[in-house]
C-alpha positions in Angstrom: 122.8 78.4 90.1 122.0 75.8 92.6 120.0 73.1 91.1 118.9 71.9 94.5 116.5 74.7 95.0 113.0 73.3 95.4 109.9 75.5 95.0 107.6 74.8 98.0 104.0 75.6 98.2 100.9 76.0 100.5 98.6 74.8 97.6 96.8 72.2 99.8 96.1 74.4 102.6 94.9 77.3 100.5 92.8 74.8 98.3 91.0 73.3 101.5 90.5 76.7 103.0 88.4 77.4 99.7 86.6 74.1 100.0 87.9 72.9 96.7 88.7 69.5 95.9 91.8 68.7 93.8 89.6 67.9 90.8 87.6 71.1 91.0 90.9 73.2 91.2 92.5 71.4 88.4 89.4 72.1 86.1 89.3 75.8 87.3 93.1 76.2 86.0 92.7 73.9 83.0 95.0 71.0 84.3 94.7 67.5 85.8 94.2 66.3 89.3 97.4 64.5 88.9 99.2 67.6 88.2 97.6 69.2 91.3 98.7 66.3 93.4 102.1 66.5 92.2 102.4 70.2 93.0 101.1 69.6 96.5 103.6 66.9 97.2 106.5 69.0 95.8 107.2 66.5 93.0 106.5 69.0 90.3 107.1 72.8 89.8 104.3 74.5 88.0 105.1 76.7 84.8 104.7 80.5 85.5 101.5 80.5 83.8 100.1 77.7 85.9 101.5 79.2 89.0 99.5 82.5 88.1 96.3 80.7 87.5 96.5 78.9 90.8 97.2 82.1 92.6 94.0 83.7 90.7 91.9 80.6 91.6 92.8 80.5 95.2 92.8 84.5 95.4 96.4 84.3 96.9 99.5 86.2 96.3 102.4 84.3 94.7 104.6 85.0 97.6 102.1 83.6 100.0 101.4 80.4 97.9 104.8 79.5 96.8 108.2 79.9 98.7 111.8 78.6 98.7 
C-alpha cells in the first residue's frame, strides 16, 4: 500500500456554499474549528465517522466531498 496517498477534499467549497463558518460546521458535527481547518488544508484525514457526519451536514455524497 502506498503511504503517500492523500485524501483530498472540497470541504471549504461545500461549507461556503452552505454559508457556514468553520465554527458552525464544527459544532454541527461535534468537533473543533481547528479540526475543520486542518481537514480543509489537507493536514488531517477525518475518521470514517467524521467524514460521514461532514457529508450529512453539508448534504454531499462522500465521492463528491472527498477524493484521491
